[in-house]
Every structure is written in C-alpha cells, then in structure tokens.
C-alpha positions, -999 to +999 in steps of 0.1 A: -174-402+634-197-415+603-193-395+569-227-405+557-263-393+562-275-420+583-259-417+619-280-437+643-262-461+651-293-490+657-305-486+626-267-482+602-268-520+621-303-528+608-296-517+572-253-533+576-271-568+582-299-567+559-299-598+534-314-601+502-355-601+505-354-593+543-379-562+549-375-534+569-405-509+580-404-470+585-440-465+602-456-430+620-463-425+654-494-448+655-485-480+633-487-506+659-454-526+666-451-563+675-433-571+706-419-594+690-398-569+660-369-546+673-385-520+674-359-487+667-380-456+682-366-420+664-405-405+673-393-376+701-426-351+693-460-349+669-438-354+635-407-356+647-387-371+630-408-366+595-418-399+582-399-387+547-371-373+560-364-410+578-372-425+547-340-404+528-317-413+550-324-449+554-324-447+513-284-432+519-276-467+525-300-496+514-303-510+482-337-514+482-356-544+457-392-534+461-415-513+482-447-525+497-477-497+511-508-497+518-535-491+491-549-466+518-519-442+515-525-434+482-567-430+493-557-406+525-522-395+518-519-401+486-490-370+488-469-395+509-473-422+481-463-398+452-431-387+475-427-422+475-426-431+442-404-400+435-374-415+457-374-450+443-389-446+409-376-474+389-387-498+421-420-516+421-445-508+442-465-534+459-502-524+475-517-544+502-545-537+529-533-517+558-538-546+577-520-574+551-489-547+564-496-548+599-495-586+596-461-585+576-445-560+605-444-594+623-419-605+598-395-574+598-359-576+608-370-543+622-403-512+622-385-478+626-408-457+641-408-419+634-433-390+648-451-386+618-489-376+621-500-384+585-523-411+585-509-447+564-476-428+565-461-464+569-440-481+537-419-514+538-386-515+521-377-549+506-336-553+507-319-559+476-285-568+464-257-542+449-242-566+424 
C-alpha cells in the first residue's frame, strides 16, 4: 500500500506521467469535460470530495510551475482563490476567462471532477520539474 496521501490509482498514474508543462485540471461538479479529455471522476455526492481537499492531495505529489484560474473565481468565490494562493504561495497565477479555462481543458492530460458545488471552483495546474 502507498504511504503518500494520494491513494486514487488513476490520479496517481496521471501525476506520475506528467511532463514539464503538462496540464492537470481539478474542477467542480459542473465543469464540462470534453469527451476527448481523460476524466477522473471522484464525485460522490454534493461537495464530496471537496475541491480544496482534492487540490491538497494532488499537491502532495505534483510539482506545480504555474496555476491557471478563471477571473470569475476571484469575483464569485474569492475564498477559493485565496486558499489556492495560500497553498501555492510562490507559484505564478494566470487569470483567464471561464470560457478560456474551459477551452484549455481540451489540452489537459486529465480533468479531475470533484463533488464541489461552489461556483468557479476550478483550477489548471501546470506541471513543473523537481530539478
């Protein structure tokens, strides 16, 4: 059995295979996921698992070079943006429109769907390198 925090095998595999610049999306329950993009569906019920708990688990294994969020996140759900910035204090944040964020999901290696019901609780984590 793994000793690290992240136990989901599909999510662990995706993180292990990320290269520099690859994107991993963590989204709320309502984020549309393109049919061609690999989906890791963790959603169980309303707010289970929570978006931020999922981000924390992913960050325990993933090196993040930059973060992409929708401008609407800070406008509608500022507590989500504030916590993301607290979790990734030295990481550059890029803000795009929600429409652009949805478009970028097509280029992601995977989209992780949580049970989160907070509007605009979505993030794209861009993989960095550990050396």
